[in-house]
N, CA, C and O atoms as CSV, one atom per row, in Angstrom:
chain,resi,resn,atom,element,x,y,z
A,1,UNK,N,N,191.518,136.532,20.451
A,1,UNK,CA,C,191.195,137.550,21.448
A,1,UNK,C,C,191.101,136.869,22.813
A,1,UNK,O,O,190.368,135.897,22.993
A,2,UNK,N,N,191.822,137.376,23.716
A,2,UNK,CA,C,191.799,136.776,25.052
A,2,UNK,C,C,190.500,137.135,25.770
A,2,UNK,O,O,189.999,138.254,25.659
A,3,UNK,N,N,189.976,136.178,26.496
A,3,UNK,CA,C,188.684,136.341,27.160
A,3,UNK,C,C,188.708,137.465,28.192
A,3,UNK,O,O,187.748,138.231,28.275
A,4,UNK,N,N,189.764,137.586,28.969
A,4,UNK,CA,C,189.783,138.627,30.001
A,4,UNK,C,C,189.822,140.021,29.403
A,4,UNK,O,O,189.176,140.933,29.920
A,5,UNK,N,N,190.558,140.201,28.336
A,5,UNK,CA,C,190.589,141.507,27.674
A,5,UNK,C,C,189.223,141.831,27.085
A,5,UNK,O,O,188.707,142.934,27.266
A,6,UNK,N,N,188.647,140.879,26.390
A,6,UNK,CA,C,187.331,141.098,25.792
A,6,UNK,C,C,186.284,141.363,26.864
A,6,UNK,O,O,185.464,142.270,26.720
A,7,UNK,N,N,186.306,140.589,27.926
A,7,UNK,CA,C,185.350,140.773,29.016
A,7,UNK,C,C,185.530,142.140,29.672
A,7,UNK,O,O,184.547,142.803,30.004
A,8,UNK,N,N,186.760,142.557,29.856
A,8,UNK,CA,C,187.027,143.878,30.450
A,8,UNK,C,C,186.461,144.984,29.570
A,8,UNK,O,O,185.775,145.877,30.068
A,9,UNK,N,N,186.735,144.939,28.275
A,9,UNK,CA,C,186.198,145.947,27.359
A,9,UNK,C,C,184.667,145.946,27.387
A,9,UNK,O,O,184.034,147.001,27.433
A,10,UNK,N,N,184.090,144.750,27.358
A,10,UNK,CA,C,182.627,144.650,27.364
A,10,UNK,C,C,182.031,145.248,28.638
A,10,UNK,O,O,181.039,145.976,28.580
A,11,UNK,N,N,182.627,144.946,29.773
A,11,UNK,CA,C,182.123,145.460,31.055
A,11,UNK,C,C,182.245,146.976,31.115
A,11,UNK,O,O,181.312,147.658,31.537
A,12,UNK,N,N,183.380,147.502,30.699
A,12,UNK,CA,C,183.561,148.966,30.694
A,12,UNK,C,C,182.515,149.622,29.803
A,12,UNK,O,O,181.952,150.654,30.166
A,13,UNK,N,N,182.253,149.039,28.652
A,13,UNK,CA,C,181.284,149.627,27.730
A,13,UNK,C,C,179.845,149.501,28.229
A,13,UNK,O,O,179.020,150.369,27.945
A,14,UNK,N,N,179.533,148.443,28.962
A,14,UNK,CA,C,178.200,148.338,29.560
A,14,UNK,C,C,178.034,149.397,30.644
A,14,UNK,O,O,176.966,149.997,30.765
A,15,UNK,N,N,179.083,149.633,31.433
A,15,UNK,CA,C,179.021,150.723,32.417
A,15,UNK,C,C,178.857,152.072,31.716
A,15,UNK,O,O,178.100,152.921,32.187
A,16,UNK,N,N,179.548,152.278,30.612
A,16,UNK,CA,C,179.407,153.519,29.850
A,16,UNK,C,C,177.980,153.668,29.333
A,16,UNK,O,O,177.404,154.754,29.403
A,17,UNK,N,N,177.410,152.587,28.817
A,17,UNK,CA,C,176.018,152.579,28.355
A,17,UNK,C,C,175.082,153.000,29.486
A,17,UNK,O,O,174.204,153.840,29.288
A,18,UNK,N,N,175.269,152.422,30.663
A,18,UNK,CA,C,174.413,152.752,31.813
A,18,UNK,C,C,174.617,154.201,32.244
A,18,UNK,O,O,173.653,154.889,32.580
A,19,UNK,N,N,175.859,154.667,32.237
A,19,UNK,CA,C,176.150,156.049,32.631
A,19,UNK,C,C,175.517,157.037,31.660
A,19,UNK,O,O,174.918,158.027,32.080
A,20,UNK,N,N,175.647,156.771,30.378
A,20,UNK,CA,C,175.039,157.647,29.373
A,20,UNK,C,C,173.524,157.691,29.561
A,20,UNK,O,O,172.916,158.758,29.480
A,21,UNK,N,N,172.927,156.550,29.807
A,21,UNK,CA,C,171.480,156.494,30.025
A,21,UNK,C,C,171.060,157.292,31.240
A,21,UNK,O,O,170.092,158.051,31.185
A,22,UNK,N,N,171.771,157.128,32.321
A,22,UNK,CA,C,171.420,157.852,33.549
A,22,UNK,C,C,171.597,159.359,33.360
A,22,UNK,O,O,170.725,160.139,33.743
A,23,UNK,N,N,172.703,159.763,32.782
A,23,UNK,CA,C,172.953,161.194,32.573
A,23,UNK,C,C,171.919,161.796,31.622
A,23,UNK,O,O,171.443,162.910,31.840
A,24,UNK,N,N,171.578,161.062,30.577
A,24,UNK,CA,C,170.617,161.597,29.604
A,24,UNK,C,C,169.225,161.772,30.205
A,24,UNK,O,O,168.405,162.518,29.670
A,25,UNK,N,N,168.958,161.087,31.313
A,25,UNK,CA,C,167.670,161.238,32.002
A,25,UNK,C,C,167.790,162.080,33.267
A,25,UNK,O,O,166.859,162.148,34.070
A,26,UNK,N,N,168.938,162.719,33.436
A,26,UNK,CA,C,169.140,163.579,34.595
A,26,UNK,C,C,169.205,162.840,35.916
A,26,UNK,O,O,168.879,163.402,36.962
A,27,UNK,N,N,169.621,161.588,35.879
A,27,UNK,CA,C,169.685,160.775,37.092
A,27,UNK,C,C,171.104,160.764,37.661
A,27,UNK,O,O,172.081,161.006,36.952
A,28,UNK,N,N,171.186,160.481,38.939
A,28,UNK,CA,C,172.440,160.460,39.677
A,28,UNK,C,C,173.283,159.247,39.272
A,28,UNK,O,O,172.772,158.133,39.161
A,29,UNK,N,N,174.569,159.478,39.054
A,29,UNK,CA,C,175.471,158.384,38.688
A,29,UNK,C,C,175.805,157.467,39.859
A,29,UNK,O,O,176.364,156.390,39.653
A,30,UNK,N,N,175.478,157.869,41.069
A,30,UNK,CA,C,175.789,157.028,42.226
A,30,UNK,C,C,175.006,155.707,42.201
A,30,UNK,O,O,175.383,154.753,42.882
A,31,UNK,N,N,173.939,155.649,41.433
A,31,UNK,CA,C,173.134,154.419,41.329
A,31,UNK,C,C,173.351,153.712,39.987
A,31,UNK,O,O,172.473,153.000,39.499
A,32,UNK,N,N,174.513,153.917,39.412
A,32,UNK,CA,C,174.801,153.307,38.114
A,32,UNK,C,C,174.730,151.783,38.177
A,32,UNK,O,O,174.330,151.138,37.208
A,33,UNK,N,N,175.117,151.211,39.312
A,33,UNK,CA,C,175.058,149.757,39.466
A,33,UNK,C,C,173.656,149.200,39.336
A,33,UNK,O,O,173.462,148.102,38.814
A,34,UNK,N,N,172.671,149.960,39.813
A,34,UNK,CA,C,171.278,149.520,39.714
A,34,UNK,C,C,170.828,149.454,38.262
A,34,UNK,O,O,170.003,148.615,37.900
A,35,UNK,N,N,171.362,150.328,37.443
A,35,UNK,CA,C,171.020,150.332,36.017
A,35,UNK,C,C,171.819,149.276,35.261
A,35,UNK,O,O,171.293,148.600,34.376
A,36,UNK,N,N,173.084,149.143,35.618
A,36,UNK,CA,C,173.993,148.296,34.834
A,36,UNK,C,C,173.913,146.803,35.141
A,36,UNK,O,O,174.187,145.988,34.260
A,37,UNK,N,N,173.543,146.419,36.372
A,37,UNK,CA,C,173.719,145.019,36.784
A,37,UNK,C,C,173.078,143.980,35.870
A,37,UNK,O,O,173.707,142.954,35.613
A,38,UNK,N,N,171.847,144.190,35.359
A,38,UNK,CA,C,171.296,143.120,34.518
A,38,UNK,C,C,172.114,142.907,33.243
A,38,UNK,O,O,172.298,141.781,32.782
A,39,UNK,N,N,172.593,144.007,32.693
A,39,UNK,CA,C,173.367,143.925,31.461
A,39,UNK,C,C,174.781,143.415,31.724
A,39,UNK,O,O,175.368,142.758,30.865
A,40,UNK,N,N,175.330,143.709,32.893
A,40,UNK,CA,C,176.641,143.169,33.260
A,40,UNK,C,C,176.589,141.657,33.409
A,40,UNK,O,O,177.472,140.951,32.921
A,41,UNK,N,N,175.557,141.158,34.081
A,41,UNK,CA,C,175.414,139.709,34.246
A,41,UNK,C,C,175.286,139.033,32.877
A,41,UNK,O,O,175.921,138.012,32.615
A,42,UNK,N,N,174.469,139.609,32.025
A,42,UNK,CA,C,174.270,139.039,30.688
A,42,UNK,C,C,175.546,139.142,29.851
A,42,UNK,O,O,175.845,138.241,29.068
A,43,UNK,N,N,176.294,140.226,30.010
A,43,UNK,CA,C,177.542,140.397,29.272
A,43,UNK,C,C,178.573,139.354,29.683
A,43,UNK,O,O,179.294,138.824,28.838
A,44,UNK,N,N,178.643,139.063,30.961
A,44,UNK,CA,C,179.576,138.031,31.429
A,44,UNK,C,C,179.235,136.692,30.781
A,44,UNK,O,O,180.120,135.987,30.297
A,45,UNK,N,N,177.959,136.350,30.775
A,45,UNK,CA,C,177.526,135.099,30.126
A,45,UNK,C,C,177.838,135.154,28.631
A,45,UNK,O,O,178.379,134.200,28.072
A,46,UNK,N,N,177.499,136.261,27.990
A,46,UNK,CA,C,177.746,136.399,26.560
A,46,UNK,C,C,179.217,136.294,26.203
A,46,UNK,O,O,179.572,135.657,25.211
A,47,UNK,N,N,180.072,136.908,26.998
A,47,UNK,CA,C,181.512,136.840,26.742
A,47,UNK,C,C,182.040,135.420,26.905
A,47,UNK,O,O,182.884,134.972,26.130
A,48,UNK,N,N,181.541,134.718,27.912
A,48,UNK,CA,C,181.967,133.329,28.102
A,48,UNK,C,C,181.507,132.445,26.949
A,48,UNK,O,O,182.276,131.625,26.448
A,49,UNK,N,N,180.264,132.607,26.530
A,49,UNK,CA,C,179.750,131.828,25.395
A,49,UNK,C,C,180.556,132.138,24.138
A,49,UNK,O,O,180.937,131.228,23.402
A,50,UNK,N,N,180.814,133.420,23.894
A,50,UNK,CA,C,181.569,133.818,22.699
A,50,UNK,C,C,182.984,133.244,22.720
A,50,UNK,O,O,183.511,132.854,21.678
A,51,UNK,N,N,183.595,133.193,23.892
A,51,UNK,CA,C,184.965,132.657,23.965
A,51,UNK,C,C,184.990,131.157,23.701
A,51,UNK,O,O,185.969,130.642,23.161
A,52,UNK,N,N,183.943,130.462,24.070
A,52,UNK,CA,C,183.886,129.022,23.819
A,52,UNK,C,C,183.634,128.719,22.347
A,52,UNK,O,O,184.066,127.684,21.840
A,53,UNK,N,N,182.939,129.615,21.665
A,53,UNK,CA,C,182.604,129.372,20.262
A,53,UNK,C,C,183.800,129.514,19.339
A,53,UNK,O,O,183.850,128.875,18.288
A,54,UNK,N,N,184.763,130.344,19.715
A,54,UNK,CA,C,185.986,130.534,18.934
A,54,UNK,C,C,185.707,130.873,17.461
A,54,UNK,O,O,186.416,130.400,16.573
A,55,UNK,N,N,184.700,131.673,17.206
A,55,UNK,CA,C,184.388,132.081,15.845
A,55,UNK,C,C,185.134,133.337,15.457
A,55,UNK,O,O,185.994,133.821,16.192
A,56,UNK,N,N,184.795,133.857,14.296
A,56,UNK,CA,C,185.361,135.115,13.817
A,56,UNK,C,C,184.983,136.241,14.777
A,56,UNK,O,O,184.048,136.108,15.567
A,57,UNK,N,N,185.709,137.336,14.702
A,57,UNK,CA,C,185.469,138.461,15.617
A,57,UNK,C,C,184.026,138.933,15.566
A,57,UNK,O,O,183.451,139.273,16.600
A,58,UNK,N,N,183.431,138.960,14.373
A,58,UNK,CA,C,182.060,139.461,14.251
A,58,UNK,C,C,181.053,138.469,14.816
A,58,UNK,O,O,180.001,138.878,15.308
A,59,UNK,N,N,181.348,137.186,14.757
A,59,UNK,CA,C,180.472,136.175,15.369
A,59,UNK,C,C,180.522,136.323,16.882
A,59,UNK,O,O,179.491,136.258,17.553
A,60,UNK,N,N,181.716,136.520,17.415
A,60,UNK,CA,C,181.846,136.733,18.854
A,60,UNK,C,C,181.113,137.998,19.273
A,60,UNK,O,O,180.412,138.003,20.285
A,61,UNK,N,N,181.268,139.072,18.504
A,61,UNK,CA,C,180.574,140.324,18.808
A,61,UNK,C,C,179.063,140.181,18.776
A,61,UNK,O,O,178.370,140.665,19.671
A,62,UNK,N,N,178.554,139.521,17.753
A,62,UNK,CA,C,177.106,139.299,17.663
A,62,UNK,C,C,176.598,138.445,18.823
A,62,UNK,O,O,175.516,138.690,19.356
A,63,UNK,N,N,177.381,137.450,19.206
A,63,UNK,CA,C,176.997,136.572,20.313
A,63,UNK,C,C,176.899,137.348,21.618
A,63,UNK,O,O,175.898,137.260,22.329
A,64,UNK,N,N,177.952,138.113,21.931
A,64,UNK,CA,C,177.946,138.903,23.175
A,64,UNK,C,C,176.805,139.908,23.145
A,64,UNK,O,O,176.077,140.055,24.127
A,65,UNK,N,N,176.650,140.590,22.038
A,65,UNK,CA,C,175.600,141.602,21.897
A,65,UNK,C,C,174.211,141.005,22.099
A,65,UNK,O,O,173.424,141.526,22.890
A,66,UNK,N,N,173.902,139.922,21.395
A,66,UNK,CA,C,172.567,139.312,21.478
A,66,UNK,C,C,172.269,138.827,22.897
A,66,UNK,O,O,171.181,139.066,23.421
A,67,UNK,N,N,173.228,138.153,23.513
A,67,UNK,CA,C,173.015,137.644,24.869
A,67,UNK,C,C,172.893,138.800,25.860
A,67,UNK,O,O,172.083,138.737,26.785
A,68,UNK,N,N,173.684,139.847,25.678
A,68,UNK,CA,C,173.624,140.999,26.577
A,68,UNK,C,C,172.280,141.706,26.480
A,68,UNK,O,O,171.681,142.037,27.504
A,69,UNK,N,N,171.805,141.940,25.277
A,69,UNK,CA,C,170.525,142.641,25.112
A,69,UNK,C,C,169.378,141.798,25.655
A,69,UNK,O,O,168.621,142.259,26.509
A,70,UNK,N,N,169.245,140.578,25.172
A,70,UNK,CA,C,168.122,139.732,25.586
A,70,UNK,C,C,168.203,139.417,27.080
A,70,UNK,O,O,167.221,139.577,27.805
A,71,UNK,N,N,169.367,138.973,27.535
A,71,UNK,CA,C,169.526,138.638,28.945
A,71,UNK,C,C,169.352,139.837,29.849
A,71,UNK,O,O,168.723,139.732,30.902
A,72,UNK,N,N,169.897,140.977,29.456
A,72,UNK,CA,C,169.763,142.189,30.259
A,72,UNK,C,C,168.334,142.661,30.384
A,72,UNK,O,O,167.900,143.050,31.469
A,73,UNK,N,N,167.593,142.632,29.284
A,73,UNK,CA,C,166.182,143.031,29.315
A,73,UNK,C,C,165.380,142.062,30.177
A,73,UNK,O,O,164.565,142.484,30.998
A,74,UNK,N,N,165.612,140.765,29.991
A,74,UNK,CA,C,164.885,139.765,30.782
A,74,UNK,C,C,165.177,139.940,32.272
A,74,UNK,O,O,164.251,139.957,33.083
A,75,UNK,N,N,166.440,140.068,32.636
A,75,UNK,CA,C,166.788,140.266,34.051
A,75,UNK,C,C,166.185,141.559,34.600
A,75,UNK,O,O,165.735,141.603,35.745
A,76,UNK,N,N,166.181,142.588,33.793
A,76,UNK,CA,C,165.587,143.863,34.203
A,76,UNK,C,C,164.096,143.679,34.498
A,76,UNK,O,O,163.602,144.162,35.516
A,77,UNK,N,N,163.389,142.989,33.621
A,77,UNK,CA,C,161.950,142.773,33.799
A,77,UNK,C,C,161.658,141.846,34.982
A,77,UNK,O,O,160.742,142.100,35.763
A,78,UNK,N,N,162.433,140.782,35.108
A,78,UNK,CA,C,162.232,139.823,36.196
A,78,UNK,C,C,162.469,140.478,37.555
A,78,UNK,O,O,161.843,140.106,38.547
A,79,UNK,N,N,163.374,141.453,37.595
A,79,UNK,CA,C,163.676,142.130,38.862
A,79,UNK,C,C,162.656,143.213,39.210
A,79,UNK,O,O,162.778,143.873,40.242
A,80,UNK,N,N,161.650,143.395,38.350
A,80,UNK,CA,C,160.584,144.347,38.646
A,80,UNK,C,C,160.746,145.708,38.013
A,80,UNK,O,O,159.931,146.597,38.254
A,81,UNK,N,N,161.778,145.895,37.207
A,81,UNK,CA,C,161.961,147.164,36.511
A,81,UNK,C,C,161.173,147.136,35.196
A,81,UNK,O,O,160.573,146.119,34.847
A,82,UNK,N,N,161.179,148.228,34.491
A,82,UNK,CA,C,160.437,148.325,33.238
A,82,UNK,C,C,161.387,148.311,32.048
A,82,UNK,O,O,162.597,148.484,32.197
A,83,UNK,N,N,160.819,148.104,30.868
A,83,UNK,CA,C,161.581,148.149,29.622
A,83,UNK,C,C,160.630,148.561,28.506
A,83,UNK,O,O,160.076,147.721,27.798
A,84,UNK,N,N,160.455,149.869,28.367
A,84,UNK,CA,C,159.588,150.398,27.310
A,84,UNK,C,C,160.184,150.055,25.946
A,84,UNK,O,O,161.395,149.863,25.830
A,85,UNK,N,N,159.349,149.978,24.920
A,85,UNK,CA,C,159.860,149.670,23.577
A,85,UNK,C,C,160.991,150.597,23.124
A,85,UNK,O,O,161.949,150.143,22.497
A,86,UNK,N,N,160.888,151.887,23.434
A,86,UNK,CA,C,161.974,152.792,23.041
A,86,UNK,C,C,163.264,152.470,23.788
A,86,UNK,O,O,164.348,152.580,23.216
A,87,UNK,N,N,163.167,152.076,25.050
A,87,UNK,CA,C,164.344,151.671,25.813
A,87,UNK,C,C,164.991,150.446,25.162
A,87,UNK,O,O,166.213,150.377,25.033
A,88,UNK,N,N,164.176,149.498,24.760
A,88,UNK,CA,C,164.696,148.279,24.123
A,88,UNK,C,C,165.395,148.616,22.814
A,88,UNK,O,O,166.468,148.084,22.530
A,89,UNK,N,N,164.801,149.491,22.016
A,89,UNK,CA,C,165.415,149.871,20.736
A,89,UNK,C,C,166.742,150.598,20.940
A,89,UNK,O,O,167.729,150.295,20.270
A,90,UNK,N,N,166.765,151.547,21.854
A,90,UNK,CA,C,167.991,152.299,22.123
A,90,UNK,C,C,169.055,151.384,22.712
A,90,UNK,O,O,170.222,151.460,22.330
A,91,UNK,N,N,168.663,150.528,23.631
A,91,UNK,CA,C,169.584,149.562,24.225
A,91,UNK,C,C,170.197,148.673,23.153
A,91,UNK,O,O,171.408,148.454,23.135
A,92,UNK,N,N,169.362,148.167,22.266
A,92,UNK,CA,C,169.823,147.295,21.188
A,92,UNK,C,C,170.830,148.009,20.295
A,92,UNK,O,O,171.872,147.446,19.958
A,93,UNK,N,N,170.524,149.241,19.913
A,93,UNK,CA,C,171.406,149.991,19.014
A,93,UNK,C,C,172.723,150.378,19.686
A,93,UNK,O,O,173.796,150.183,19.114
A,94,UNK,N,N,172.642,150.919,20.888
A,94,UNK,CA,C,173.861,151.381,21.573
A,94,UNK,C,C,174.775,150.207,21.904
A,94,UNK,O,O,175.988,150.286,21.707
A,95,UNK,N,N,174.198,149.125,22.405
A,95,UNK,CA,C,175.037,147.975,22.738
A,95,UNK,C,C,175.614,147.308,21.489
A,95,UNK,O,O,176.701,146.733,21.557
A,96,UNK,N,N,174.924,147.368,20.361
A,96,UNK,CA,C,175.504,146.868,19.107
A,96,UNK,C,C,176.726,147.705,18.744
A,96,UNK,O,O,177.785,147.169,18.418
A,97,UNK,N,N,176.565,149.017,18.803
A,97,UNK,CA,C,177.675,149.912,18.506
A,97,UNK,C,C,178.863,149.643,19.435
A,97,UNK,O,O,180.004,149.570,18.981
A,98,UNK,N,N,178.596,149.497,20.717
A,98,UNK,CA,C,179.665,149.300,21.693
A,98,UNK,C,C,180.287,147.908,21.612
A,98,UNK,O,O,181.506,147.782,21.489
A,99,UNK,N,N,179.465,146.868,21.679
A,99,UNK,CA,C,179.984,145.509,21.838
A,99,UNK,C,C,180.504,144.895,20.538
A,99,UNK,O,O,181.399,144.051,20.564
A,100,UNK,N,N,179.954,145.310,19.423
A,100,UNK,CA,C,180.477,144.856,18.130
A,100,UNK,C,C,181.512,145.855,17.620
A,100,UNK,O,O,182.498,145.481,16.985
A,101,UNK,N,N,181.266,147.131,17.910
A,101,UNK,CA,C,182.123,148.195,17.399
A,101,UNK,C,C,183.575,148.111,17.832
A,101,UNK,O,O,184.468,148.286,17.004
A,102,UNK,N,N,183.837,147.848,19.105
A,102,UNK,CA,C,185.232,147.803,19.536
A,102,UNK,C,C,185.963,146.630,18.889
A,102,UNK,O,O,187.160,146.713,18.612
A,103,UNK,N,N,185.247,145.551,18.654
A,103,UNK,CA,C,185.866,144.404,18.000
A,103,UNK,C,C,186.208,144.730,16.543
A,103,UNK,O,O,187.254,144.321,16.039
A,104,UNK,N,N,185.332,145.460,15.881
A,104,UNK,CA,C,185.593,145.867,14.492
A,104,UNK,C,C,186.789,146.815,14.424
A,104,UNK,O,O,187.638,146.694,13.541
A,105,UNK,N,N,186.849,147.759,15.363
A,105,UNK,CA,C,187.980,148.691,15.389
A,105,UNK,C,C,189.294,147.968,15.650
A,105,UNK,O,O,190.306,148.264,15.015
A,106,UNK,N,N,189.278,147.025,16.578
A,106,UNK,CA,C,190.486,146.259,16.868
A,106,UNK,C,C,190.913,145.451,15.647
A,106,UNK,O,O,192.097,145.405,15.315
A,107,UNK,N,N,189.963,144.821,14.985
A,107,UNK,CA,C,190.263,144.018,13.806
A,107,UNK,C,C,190.858,144.892,12.699
A,107,UNK,O,O,191.782,144.480,11.999
A,108,UNK,N,N,190.316,146.102,12.552
A,108,UNK,CA,C,190.823,147.025,11.532
A,108,UNK,C,C,192.264,147.431,11.849
A,108,UNK,O,O,193.103,147.509,10.952
A,109,UNK,N,N,192.545,147.688,13.128
A,109,UNK,CA,C,193.916,148.041,13.540
A,109,UNK,C,C,194.874,146.898,13.290
A,109,UNK,O,O,195.993,147.113,12.825
A,110,UNK,N,N,194.446,145.689,13.594
A,110,UNK,CA,C,195.304,144.520,13.384
A,110,UNK,C,C,195.580,144.340,11.899
A,110,UNK,O,O,196.714,144.073,11.501
A,111,UNK,N,N,194.539,144.486,11.077
A,111,UNK,CA,C,194.684,144.329,9.634
A,111,UNK,C,C,195.604,145.389,9.035
A,111,UNK,O,O,196.321,145.125,8.070
A,112,UNK,N,N,195.579,146.594,9.618
A,112,UNK,CA,C,196.417,147.682,9.130
A,112,UNK,C,C,197.858,147.549,9.608
A,112,UNK,O,O,198.741,148.266,9.136
A,113,UNK,N,N,198.094,146.641,10.536
A,113,UNK,CA,C,199.436,146.417,11.035
A,113,UNK,C,C,199.864,147.369,12.125
A,113,UNK,O,O,201.059,147.511,12.382
A,114,UNK,N,N,198.914,148.029,12.777
A,114,UNK,CA,C,199.247,148.969,13.866
A,114,UNK,C,C,199.589,148.257,15.141
A,114,UNK,O,O,199.891,148.901,16.146
């Protein structure tokens, strides 16, 4: 998996995660960057680490996911924002679905010969 393709997919999905969160709370999408930035920074780091590890697709997915969740929450807290336990749980679940899920779907397509 090429790093730029994986990083692009990861970034798009983090923006989608932030957009879904903002919309579900009735917030304006014009400030999506304020919601997404901690997770984007962590995703970039996670994608770089995963590309250096050169493991199986699921190892790369777990690596990006773990670094994105932990790093994003930490950056969010350090910047003065909050992270309620329910936010952490939802963030963990949604980002697992997004960041591991697209890799699983791609692997399934490759295995099927599509």
